[in-house]
Steps between C-alpha positions, in 0.01 A plus 500: 500500500848608603812290460841537662719733298836383367802694378418477136164600349325371200509836320643476142477853360818633331698753691850652541773344707565575865398853592390711793206268580700178521512509880125436520559147372757423775380324812744694707334826404182400686706427811630851518357744755175668372670841466760363259235334281289818500810707398550262209144543385542875520793481259292289264208742510739784408586324168148565372453215260436141603815301585584150388584251777689198362422174678735259321488282190364792285206549740397804684239764559444873460468671837223753540605709799315829458152555640367602161650189332351257750162673476500509123587130468238403764229675301589348159428128547464454118865602473649375832338165568493319829498160329675266517597624846594803709750326721867407441528227366159486315297196612569189284225377274460178707465701816229718339320187373516337840409794719307727262581859413499760773317822430820693499630293209192550270412762246203616291162314514637217718617746764191718470262202543682361808522841660131562440413172678715596791363850521143368481576279803613801712152613577445814721376275778811279492728803486325663797532178699873482406566854621323438828701181547829685430445723805413205719803297388732798553371561852537131586860481373602798707326359801702180460820702453445705818423181696776268362773766445674339196809676354480404130258712301452320168371168641315655805325786321571584131435148358204426715272783390479449125506117537205491746304773310531313165419160652195642672387671179554190292333274758800274571430273791725546804646152475672589173650834598826397665584282198411778261725743680781245475432445127507869435840529660637204299349637174652845536820470704738476207326730240759728353768390745842360396540149631787254539524185302316278756214745524468529125484124475208496752322793334271574327375155590434582865316821408288331234407217740389765751288670233357163382389414857338834555316480170381141568377618838300798366364287210355263748343788691370634174327172416327499834387861470345436163276244673459688828571872452570726794551872526864519395716575200561142391127443484455815293785419265389142412135611469560834317323520166671733250392411149417152625848450663628463853851404620601143431721299739827604339401867472387501861831341605704750300298800641547368854874460447515854373308631800717312751850540351431855369245639735644368821871554416460860365287622787715346770810659345332838475396477866845398613680772311232747629595419861875555415421831329301635789774397740772662283299815458357590844379843390281334237376252760416785736313683224297182423415461863397862534200431276487146387184527296627805310842358411446124478413474133799708406727296729391169349559620142834636590599173668407318178683752276818502715519129546350386164409140596520368139830616342434399141278315254592387154325558157543366144478739212249387240480806276743772394505806728725795554565624854739770590683470169529121514326274253368176660446207278284183539681244705690749712476458872451797740491524872301759678700615807244638742770544764674752272176669369393563858816708563489697171611858574301621198178403688583499868665790683780379727405135403726336759322683789229327697214760507158395606355837384626440143226619260446410237660158539449323159708197602499180299507264792179333366614510140507763233135491415334321216318171515744345746465754773501302829156376595597487866617871525200608708514203739873544554452867591218411737718230667795733545290788640321272747814330627696818549212656684514213743876500516549865564198608701520230770657609840815295428689612198714286270804576295737316272839391637788497262479447127249268330650178376445541117480197271702675222238408237489662165120445489366636826622706795463207730581505872584173662491638851500814711565530868274739690462613854241663732578861574327494840466216752 
């Protein structure tokens, strides 16, 4: 489960006073143009050792900004734990008790058991049906765009694809879908974004109410599917048998929230940034169109690397560990900055360039490996590939107009809106 970020974190590890990483804790930093933020990350990478980011009242975190640092922490869950939470601030105990723990906030046997249940439910038959559905949904969306000629890309295209695909895969009845889309927007609109006093007073209550309604909805569907199973993911999840266990109502609700808030948001943002990148780099777009099947996979991965939909995740140190000359102690908080790791010049040649032929491309857009590697990575790639095939190979081309309206979040590279136009009448 993801909660709206505030200016101060719950990290308590000891650290030095204000230093070169202090700007990462300032809301204004995340409102800067992307090139300014990327330049700041480049300066931090050049320092070598992790940098302490003070967050007020003696709190703060150690910033992991290098590719090797993020990867190392991701693959050592017995040192860098996801519990009690990977977001800023960490979820309160009462919230976890009410909603249940999301998979991203679990470690060890609890995480392994839940992940095993979910993986068991993703049968080859269900995955094959989902991939077939992706192509049908992508074609239908582009058909609608060509007929209706909208001019805003996020709502007309980028949001629709992952939402419809996940709802179809889960088996969510059509009558619930408009409400779910609305709840997803309410639950995620302020994550990592600095808010005025009035908005802070309304949040996180508004986001939590949205999540609660979504979870009640899916819990009701889950109860029905236990009695009358169908050929969908909810039925598989509530009837899966892994060591005698299936998903309970709270676990199902937490997993659904994760799918909707994380799976829908991240994919829609990657798609939107992808259109912007292809518009801004016409030579790369022409290369992709010259042989779509040959270049599509590389283009999708480069879109994800370049845009990095999830900017950062948090970890709590639970055992002493030395990294790049720094000794981490239990209780320290660290933040894995994927947005910085994906521009690490030690790994990527000319990292700020958009190059669909980049190979290898070991980006960390789906995490740094280890037990929390994104379960939806394959589906997200399939969705992006299918949609861009439809968008780019139809007789009427599309291109972004102007700059995307970014949310200025410190958590995800969220796009509120993007104008687009048809290249040919």
